[in-house]
C-alpha positions in Angstrom: 0.0 0.0 0.0 1.2 3.5 -0.8 0.6 4.7 2.8 2.7 2.0 4.3 5.5 2.7 1.8 5.5 6.3 2.8 5.7 5.2 6.5 8.7 3.0 5.8 10.7 5.8 4.2 9.6 8.2 6.9 11.1 6.0 9.6 14.4 5.9 7.7 14.8 9.6 7.1 16.0 12.3 9.6 13.5 13.8 12.0 13.0 16.9 10.0 11.5 14.8 7.2 8.9 13.0 9.4 5.7 15.0 9.6 3.6 12.2 8.3 5.2 9.8 10.7 4.6 12.0 13.7 0.9 12.4 12.9 0.6 8.6 12.4 2.2 7.8 15.7 0.1 10.3 17.6 -3.1 8.9 16.1 -2.1 5.3 16.9 -1.0 6.0 20.5 -4.1 8.2 21.1 -6.3 5.4 20.0 -4.6 2.8 22.1 -4.7 5.1 25.1 -8.4 5.5 24.6 -8.9 1.8 24.7 -7.0 1.4 28.0 -8.5 3.6 30.7 -7.0 2.0 33.8 -3.6 3.3 34.7 -1.0 0.7 35.7 -0.1 1.5 39.3 0.8 -2.1 40.3 4.2 -2.6 41.9 7.4 -4.1 40.6 9.2 -6.8 42.6 11.6 -4.2 44.0 8.7 -2.0 45.1 7.6 -4.8 47.4 11.0 -5.2 48.9 11.6 -8.4 47.1 15.3 -9.0 46.6 16.1 -11.6 44.0 19.6 -13.0 44.3 22.8 -11.4 45.5 23.9 -9.1 42.7 23.0 -5.4 42.6 20.7 -4.1 39.9 21.4 -1.4 37.5 19.9 2.1 38.1 16.7 1.3 36.2 16.6 -2.5 36.9 15.9 -2.9 33.2 17.5 -4.1 30.0 18.1 -0.5 29.1 20.7 -0.3 31.9 23.0 -1.8 29.2 24.2 1.3 27.5 22.8 1.9 24.1 19.9 -0.6 24.3 16.5 0.8 23.4 13.0 -0.7 23.8 9.9 0.3 21.9 6.4 -1.1 22.1 3.1 -0.9 20.2 0.0 -2.1 22.2 -3.0 -3.1 20.1 -6.3 -3.2 22.0 -9.4 -2.9 19.9 -13.0 -4.0 20.4 -13.6 -7.1 22.5 -11.3 -9.5 20.8 -8.0 -7.9 19.9 -5.3 -7.9 22.6 -1.9 -8.1 21.0 1.1 -6.0 20.1 4.8 -5.7 19.2 7.9 -5.2 21.4 11.2 -4.1 19.7 14.6 -4.4 21.3 17.4 -2.4 19.6 21.0 -3.3 20.6 22.0 0.2 19.5 20.3 3.1 17.7 22.5 3.0 14.6 22.1 1.0 11.4 22.4 -2.6 12.6 23.1 -3.9 9.2 26.1 -1.7 8.8 27.2 -2.3 12.4 26.2 -5.8 13.5 26.5 -7.1 17.0 27.6 -10.6 18.0 24.6 -12.7 19.0 23.4 -16.2 19.8 20.2 -18.1 20.4 19.5 -20.9 22.9 16.5 -23.1 22.2 14.9 -24.4 25.4 12.1 -26.1 23.5 11.8 -25.6 19.8 8.0 -25.7 19.6 7.8 -22.1 18.4 8.5 -19.7 15.6 11.7 -17.7 15.8 12.5 -16.2 12.4 16.1 -15.6 11.6 17.5 -18.1 14.1 19.5 -20.3 11.7 21.5 -17.4 10.3 22.3 -16.1 13.8 23.5 -19.6 14.7 25.6 -19.9 11.6 27.1 -16.4 11.4 27.1 -15.5 15.1 25.8 -11.9 14.7 22.6 -9.9 14.5 21.8 -7.4 11.8 18.3 -6.2 12.8 16.5 -5.2 15.9 14.7 -8.0 17.8 11.0 -8.1 17.5 8.6 -10.0 19.8 4.9 -10.4 18.8 2.0 -12.8 18.4 2.6 -16.3 16.9 0.6 -15.9 13.7 2.0 -12.4 13.1 5.6 -13.4 12.9 5.7 -13.4 9.1 4.1 -10.0 8.8 6.3 -8.5 11.5 9.4 -10.0 9.7 8.3 -8.5 6.4 7.8 -5.1 8.0 11.2 -5.3 9.7 12.9 -6.1 6.3 11.1 -3.1 4.8 12.3 -0.9 7.7 15.9 -2.1 7.3 16.1 -1.8 3.5 14.8 1.8 3.8 17.6 2.9 6.2 20.2 5.3 4.7 23.2 3.3 3.7 21.3 0.2 2.9 20.4 1.1 -0.7 22.3 -1.7 -2.2 21.5 -4.4 0.4 19.8 -7.5 -1.1 19.3 -9.7 1.9 18.1 -9.0 5.5 17.9 -11.5 8.3 15.0 -10.4 10.5 14.9 -11.8 14.1 11.3 -12.1 15.2 10.1 -14.2 18.1 6.6 -14.9 19.5 4.3 -16.3 22.0 0.7 -17.4 21.5 -1.9 -14.8 22.7 -4.8 -16.7 21.2 -6.8 -17.1 24.4 -7.3 -13.4 24.9 -7.0 -12.2 21.3 -8.2 -13.1 17.8 -4.9 -14.7 16.8 -6.3 -16.0 13.5 -7.0 -12.4 12.4 -3.3 -11.6 12.3 -4.0 -8.0 13.3 -0.3 -6.8 13.5 0.4 -4.4 10.6 3.5 -2.8 9.2 2.6 0.5 10.9 2.5 -1.3 14.3 6.0 -2.6 13.8 7.2 0.8 12.6 5.6 2.4 15.7 7.4 0.0 18.0 10.7 0.7 16.3 10.3 4.4 16.1 9.2 4.6 19.8 12.3 2.7 20.9 14.3 4.6 23.5 16.5 4.1 26.6 15.2 4.7 30.1 12.4 3.0 32.0 10.6 0.2 30.2 6.9 -0.2 30.4 5.9 -3.7 31.8 2.9 -5.9 32.1 0.2 -6.2 29.5 1.9 -4.0 26.9 3.4 -4.6 23.5 4.0 -8.3 22.8 2.8 -9.1 26.3 -0.7 -7.6 25.8 -2.5 -10.9 25.5 -0.2 -13.3 27.3 -0.8 -15.6 30.3 1.8 -17.0 32.8 1.1 -19.6 35.5 -2.6 -19.1 34.9 -2.5 -15.3 35.7 -2.0 -12.4 33.4 1.5 -12.3 32.0 3.3 -9.8 29.8 6.6 -7.9 29.4 9.0 -7.8 32.2 12.6 -6.6 32.6 15.4 -6.5 35.1 19.2 -6.1 35.2 22.3 -7.0 37.2 25.6 -5.1 37.5 28.9 -6.8 38.4 31.2 -5.1 40.9 34.3 -3.2 39.7 36.6 -6.1 40.5 34.6 -8.2 38.1 34.6 -5.7 35.3 31.5 -3.6 36.2 29.7 -5.2 33.3 25.9 -5.1 33.1 23.5 -7.9 32.1 19.9 -6.8 31.2 17.0 -9.1 30.4 13.6 -8.6 28.9 11.0 -11.4 28.9 7.7 -12.0 27.1 6.0 -14.5 29.5 3.3 -16.9 28.3 4.0 -20.2 30.0 2.8 -22.4 32.9 4.0 -24.5 35.8 3.9 -24.0 39.6 4.6 -20.4 40.5 7.5 -20.0 42.9 8.6 -16.5 44.0 12.1 -16.4 45.5 11.5 -19.9 46.8 8.0 -19.3 48.2 5.3 -21.7 46.9 3.0 -18.9 45.8 1.1 -20.9 43.1 0.4 -23.8 45.5 -0.8 -21.5 48.3 -3.0 -19.6 45.9 -4.5 -22.9 44.6 -3.5 -22.3 41.0 -0.8 -24.5 39.4 -0.1 -27.1 36.8 -1.6 -30.6 37.4 -3.6 -29.3 40.5 -6.8 -30.9 39.3 -5.2 -34.1 38.2 -3.4 -34.5 41.6 -6.6 -34.0 43.4 -8.3 -36.5 41.1 -10.8 -34.0 40.0 -12.3 -34.3 36.5 -11.6 -31.9 33.7 -8.1 -30.7 34.4 -7.3 -28.5 31.4 -4.1 -26.7 32.5 -1.5 -28.0 30.1 1.0 -25.2 31.1 1.5 -24.5 27.4 2.3 -21.1 26.0 5.9 -20.0 25.3 8.5 -17.7 26.7 10.9 -15.3 24.9 14.0 -14.0 26.7 16.2 -11.2 25.4 19.6 -10.9 27.1 21.8 -7.9 26.6 25.3 -7.2 28.0 28.1 -4.7 27.5 30.6 -7.4 28.3 32.8 -8.2 25.3 31.6 -11.6 24.4 31.8 -13.7 21.2 28.9 -15.7 19.8 30.0 -18.9 21.6 29.9 -17.4 25.0 26.7 -15.5 24.3 25.1 -18.8 23.6 26.3 -20.0 27.0 24.9 -16.8 28.6 21.5 -17.3 26.9 21.4 -20.9 28.2 21.9 -19.7 31.8 18.9 -17.4 31.5 16.7 -20.5 31.4 17.8 -21.3 35.0 16.1 -18.1 35.9 12.9 -19.2 34.3 13.2 -22.6 36.1 13.5 -20.8 39.4 10.1 -19.2 38.9 8.5 -22.7 38.6 8.2 -23.2 34.8 7.3 -26.8 33.8 8.9 -26.3 30.3 5.9 -28.2 28.8 5.7 -29.9 25.5 3.6 -27.0 24.0 5.8 -24.2 25.3 8.2 -22.7 22.7 11.1 -21.3 24.7 14.0 -19.3 23.4 16.7 -17.0 24.7 18.4 -14.4 22.4 21.6 -12.9 23.7 23.8 -10.1 22.2 26.7 -7.9 23.2 26.8 -4.2 22.8 30.6 -3.8 23.5 31.9 -1.5 20.7 35.1 -3.6 20.2 33.2 -6.7 19.2 30.9 -5.2 16.6 31.1 -6.3 13.0 31.3 -3.4 10.6 30.0 -3.9 7.0 32.9 -1.8 5.5 35.5 -4.0 7.2 36.7 -6.3 4.4 39.9 -7.6 6.1 40.4 -11.3 6.1 41.3 -11.4 9.8 40.7 -9.3 12.8 42.0 -9.1 16.4 39.4 -8.6 19.1 39.6 -8.9 22.9 36.9 -11.0 24.3 36.2 -12.4 27.8 37.6 -15.9 28.6 35.6 -18.9 29.6 36.8 -18.5 33.2 35.5 -15.0 33.4 31.9 -16.0 32.4 30.6 -17.4 35.7 29.6 -14.0 37.3 27.8 -13.1 34.1 25.9 -16.4 34.2 24.7 -15.6 37.7 23.7 -12.1 36.6 21.6 -13.5 33.7 19.9 -16.0 36.0 18.9 -13.4 38.6 17.8 -10.8 36.1 15.7 -13.3 34.2 14.0 -14.6 37.4 13.1 -11.0 38.5 12.0 -10.1 35.0 9.4 -12.9 35.1 8.1 -11.6 38.4 7.9 -8.1 37.1 5.9 -9.2 34.1 3.3 -10.6 36.5 3.3 -7.9 39.2 2.8 -5.2 36.6 0.1 -6.9 34.5 -3.5 -6.1 35.1 -6.7 -8.3 34.8 -7.7 -8.4 31.1 -10.8 -9.5 29.3 -10.7 -10.4 25.6 -11.9 -12.9 23.0 -14.6 -14.1 25.4 -12.2 -14.8 28.3 -11.0 -13.1 31.4 -7.6 -13.6 32.9 -7.0 -12.3 36.4 -3.9 -10.5 37.5 -1.8 -12.0 40.2 -3.4 -10.9 43.5 -0.8 -8.6 45.0 -2.1 -8.5 48.6 -2.4 -12.3 48.9 1.0 -12.8 47.3 2.6 -10.3 49.7 1.1 -12.2 52.6 2.6 -15.5 51.4 5.9 -13.9 50.8 5.9 -12.5 54.3 4.9 -15.9 55.8 7.9 -17.4 54.1 10.2 -14.6 55.1 10.9 -13.6 51.6 10.0 -10.0 52.3 9.6 -8.2 55.6 
């Protein structure tokens, strides 16, 4: 469509040339705001005094604590059956095709759709922002991301783009068959990407997701190593849509609230329908100078953080972790045609503190996705938010918080 093509080129041009784009974004965001009238005042884990692990967080306790990382989101709430969206994670604000970052993907369970994964595995780098969205909208989001990248100044002669797009299934709360994500939604998420605080809960790609039977969504957290370990930062963003037996910092919250995987079967009650299916996407960013091999090891450790929350890693849960490094010295420049290059990267022996940082940040990011999410009705169903007051009581009983 001509309007979409104009939008693509608007996003690639300098701000002075974007009047159409500004109007479009204002209309989209105004419409979305009109559809969501309840402000999200629910707490994060840290607001409750919940301390996950031993490492300190970054200033924002978010993936954007990794310098240069930006996050943008488009939340699509329309009528009574559309609850979906897009979340974009940008390793840096420049042209990623011209200045690639080392990257890797770890597959926890491959029952999902992660576009671009094989090239990342083969080449060890990422050349586009990372998009998260709804399962059936992956191809459309990938197509829009390709259009966005091709239109960037400097990419006029590029013939091939490897879009990285992950997903979870929001079909319980949203009309997933309608594939309502459009190119403009993707462009909005990309254009809105910025550093600073990250909106969490039922926003962006987390708008229609469910975790442990309660409302899930987008969550984020970070950990920063002390100076004697390099002062590196690890930031994590999750899109939660999976099941199991919710455990918060060791406290059996799901069991005490009476909602968990196999509860009905264990009680020999008929009609147990909770299969703990869904999926989870994890994006791990770090400023530590890592190559693709150690980034894959870092991504794998993020899954220990998900395990700590009580995930059952079910057959129907497509689970992936995507990791990248923003360290300037490890970036791959398109104009560098040398046959060899010398780069300083961290050794295997230096990785363990980063592993712990990824575990702790992932665990807390999952909790934040639940604490910040609100009760949502859509597509003929209602999914309740995690009850904060009851959860706090349980955490106090188990001496997790004071």
